[in-house]
C-alpha positions as a LaTeX table, in Angstrom:
\begin{tabular}{lrrr}
\hline
Residue & $x$ (\AA) & $y$ (\AA) & $z$ (\AA) \\
\hline
Met1 & 76.85 & 100.70 & 113.06 \\
Thr2 & 76.80 & 100.82 & 109.27 \\
Gln3 & 79.43 & 102.79 & 107.37 \\
Thr4 & 78.45 & 105.29 & 104.72 \\
Ala5 & 79.99 & 104.95 & 101.26 \\
Gly6 & 82.20 & 107.96 & 101.97 \\
Glu7 & 83.45 & 106.48 & 105.23 \\
Ala8 & 84.17 & 103.16 & 103.52 \\
Ala9 & 86.14 & 104.92 & 100.77 \\
Leu10 & 88.17 & 106.88 & 103.32 \\
Gln11 & 88.89 & 103.69 & 105.26 \\
Leu12 & 90.07 & 101.94 & 102.09 \\
Ala13 & 92.32 & 104.89 & 101.19 \\
Lys14 & 93.91 & 104.81 & 104.65 \\
Val15 & 94.40 & 101.03 & 104.58 \\
Ala16 & 96.06 & 101.32 & 101.17 \\
Ala17 & 98.31 & 104.18 & 102.29 \\
Arg18 & 99.40 & 102.35 & 105.44 \\
Ala19 & 100.10 & 99.17 & 103.48 \\
Ala20 & 102.23 & 101.09 & 100.97 \\
Asp21 & 104.11 & 102.81 & 103.77 \\
Asp22 & 104.65 & 99.53 & 105.62 \\
Lys23 & 106.26 & 98.14 & 102.45 \\
Lys24 & 108.68 & 101.12 & 102.37 \\
Ala25 & 106.90 & 103.21 & 99.74 \\
Glu26 & 107.94 & 106.86 & 99.90 \\
His27 & 106.04 & 110.15 & 99.81 \\
Thr28 & 102.66 & 108.51 & 100.39 \\
Leu29 & 99.72 & 110.88 & 100.06 \\
Val30 & 95.96 & 110.55 & 100.23 \\
Leu31 & 94.13 & 113.22 & 98.25 \\
Glu32 & 90.39 & 113.87 & 98.40 \\
Val33 & 89.62 & 114.32 & 94.69 \\
Gly34 & 85.86 & 113.63 & 94.66 \\
Asp35 & 84.78 & 117.24 & 94.25 \\
Val36 & 87.15 & 117.71 & 91.32 \\
Leu37 & 86.86 & 114.39 & 89.48 \\
Gln38 & 83.37 & 113.08 & 90.29 \\
Ile39 & 84.46 & 109.55 & 89.27 \\
Thr40 & 86.38 & 108.62 & 92.42 \\
Asp41 & 86.59 & 109.95 & 95.95 \\
Tyr42 & 90.28 & 109.51 & 96.82 \\
Phe43 & 93.67 & 109.09 & 95.22 \\
Val44 & 96.40 & 107.30 & 97.12 \\
Ile45 & 99.79 & 108.19 & 95.65 \\
Ala46 & 103.09 & 106.58 & 96.59 \\
Ser47 & 106.56 & 106.08 & 95.14 \\
Ala48 & 108.99 & 103.20 & 95.11 \\
Gly49 & 112.69 & 103.31 & 94.38 \\
Asn50 & 112.71 & 100.52 & 91.76 \\
Arg51 & 110.41 & 98.26 & 89.75 \\
Arg52 & 110.72 & 95.33 & 92.15 \\
Leu53 & 109.60 & 97.57 & 95.01 \\
Val54 & 106.72 & 98.92 & 92.89 \\
Lys55 & 105.44 & 95.35 & 92.52 \\
Ala56 & 105.96 & 94.62 & 96.23 \\
Val57 & 104.02 & 97.76 & 97.21 \\
Val58 & 101.17 & 96.93 & 94.81 \\
Asp59 & 100.97 & 93.38 & 96.20 \\
Ala60 & 100.98 & 94.71 & 99.78 \\
Val61 & 98.17 & 97.19 & 99.05 \\
Glu62 & 96.00 & 94.59 & 97.33 \\
Asp63 & 96.61 & 92.06 & 100.13 \\
Ala64 & 95.87 & 94.55 & 102.93 \\
Val65 & 92.66 & 95.83 & 101.32 \\
Arg66 & 91.50 & 92.26 & 100.67 \\
Glu67 & 92.33 & 91.05 & 104.18 \\
Glu68 & 91.04 & 94.07 & 106.12 \\
Leu69 & 88.08 & 95.11 & 103.99 \\
Gly70 & 87.28 & 92.13 & 101.78 \\
Arg71 & 87.59 & 94.13 & 98.57 \\
Asn72 & 89.39 & 93.40 & 95.33 \\
Pro73 & 90.26 & 95.97 & 92.69 \\
Ile74 & 87.91 & 96.52 & 89.78 \\
Arg75 & 90.97 & 96.67 & 87.52 \\
Ser76 & 94.70 & 97.28 & 87.59 \\
Glu77 & 96.92 & 98.79 & 84.93 \\
Gly78 & 100.67 & 99.05 & 84.47 \\
Met79 & 101.75 & 95.80 & 86.14 \\
Thr80 & 103.77 & 94.70 & 83.12 \\
Glu81 & 105.91 & 97.84 & 83.08 \\
Gln82 & 105.90 & 98.36 & 86.87 \\
Gln83 & 106.62 & 102.07 & 86.50 \\
Trp84 & 103.16 & 103.49 & 87.18 \\
Val85 & 100.67 & 100.99 & 88.49 \\
Leu86 & 97.07 & 102.07 & 88.93 \\
Ile87 & 94.83 & 100.02 & 91.21 \\
Asp88 & 91.19 & 101.01 & 90.72 \\
Tyr89 & 88.72 & 100.24 & 93.52 \\
Gly90 & 86.06 & 102.55 & 92.08 \\
Asp91 & 85.79 & 104.95 & 95.00 \\
Val92 & 89.57 & 104.93 & 95.54 \\
Val93 & 92.32 & 104.85 & 92.93 \\
Val94 & 95.80 & 103.90 & 94.12 \\
His95 & 98.80 & 105.10 & 92.08 \\
Ile96 & 102.15 & 103.44 & 92.76 \\
Phe97 & 104.96 & 105.12 & 90.85 \\
Ala98 & 108.60 & 104.41 & 90.26 \\
Glu99 & 110.18 & 107.57 & 91.72 \\
Glu100 & 111.49 & 108.97 & 88.40 \\
Ile101 & 108.09 & 108.49 & 86.72 \\
Arg102 & 106.31 & 110.26 & 89.57 \\
Met103 & 108.66 & 113.22 & 89.28 \\
Tyr104 & 108.11 & 113.33 & 85.51 \\
Tyr105 & 104.29 & 113.37 & 85.68 \\
Glu106 & 104.01 & 115.44 & 88.89 \\
Ile107 & 100.48 & 114.23 & 89.56 \\
Glu108 & 100.43 & 116.20 & 92.84 \\
Arg109 & 100.67 & 119.43 & 90.84 \\
Leu110 & 97.41 & 118.66 & 89.06 \\
Tyr111 & 95.62 & 118.19 & 92.38 \\
Arg112 & 97.45 & 120.63 & 94.63 \\
Asp113 & 94.23 & 122.43 & 95.56 \\
Val114 & 92.39 & 119.36 & 96.88 \\
Pro115 & 92.44 & 118.41 & 100.57 \\
Lys116 & 95.23 & 116.14 & 101.76 \\
Ile117 & 94.04 & 113.47 & 104.18 \\
Glu118 & 96.00 & 112.39 & 107.24 \\
Trp119 & 96.27 & 108.63 & 106.94 \\
Ala120 & 98.90 & 107.55 & 109.43 \\
Asp121 & 98.15 & 106.62 & 113.02 \\
Ala122 & 100.06 & 109.40 & 114.78 \\
Asp123 & 101.26 & 107.20 & 117.65 \\
Ala124 & 102.40 & 104.36 & 115.39 \\
Glu125 & 104.07 & 106.75 & 112.96 \\
Ala126 & 106.01 & 108.52 & 115.70 \\
Val127 & 107.42 & 105.21 & 116.89 \\
Ala128 & 108.00 & 103.71 & 113.44 \\
Asp129 & 109.43 & 106.74 & 111.64 \\
Pro130 & 109.79 & 110.08 & 113.42 \\
Gly131 & 110.55 & 111.83 & 110.11 \\
Ala132 & 107.57 & 110.45 & 108.18 \\
Ala133 & 105.67 & 113.74 & 108.06 \\
Val134 & 108.75 & 115.52 & 106.72 \\
Lys135 & 109.25 & 112.84 & 104.04 \\
Ala136 & 105.62 & 113.02 & 102.90 \\
Asp137 & 105.82 & 116.77 & 102.41 \\
Ser138 & 109.26 & 116.88 & 100.78 \\
Ile139 & 108.09 & 115.73 & 97.35 \\
Glu140 & 105.26 & 118.27 & 97.40 \\
Asp141 & 107.70 & 121.02 & 98.31 \\
Ser142 & 110.03 & 120.09 & 95.46 \\
Ile143 & 107.12 & 120.16 & 93.01 \\
Asp144 & 105.55 & 123.33 & 94.42 \\
Asp145 & 108.83 & 125.25 & 94.29 \\
Gly146 & 108.54 & 125.93 & 90.57 \\
Ser147 & 104.82 & 125.64 & 90.04 \\
Asp148 & 103.52 & 128.85 & 91.58 \\
Thr149 & 105.62 & 131.30 & 89.61 \\
Glu150 & 103.81 & 133.15 & 86.87 \\
Glu151 & 105.34 & 135.55 & 84.42 \\
\hline
\end{tabular}
């Protein structure tokens, strides 16, 4: 059975999210941005506590996508600074942030109206980290707290 382009993009986004999570990235989200951006189908967004972990997460994502799907990024940006690394696969863009940079830019706020995609295998997640769903939503809650108030 042949995959459609949309199915392949979703699969890549999930592989990237799982790889980031496996490398201890925090607050990992997959957002379906295709209807809003038209230039990519999905954003994968994750945070790391320090620059060394940012690099480790980026390496893990690139390795997992290459090994499982045979794809390499079209381009990457931000590796020198290791504060906000963007890995562009065309149909999926992966953003790995240092935690303080993610909080500063609040990229989730820009895309809060797009669908969030479940990416974790529910059985594996429950065994590996029973609080994973709570962690993934906590950053959104902290951003949303001040964003919906209008004067």
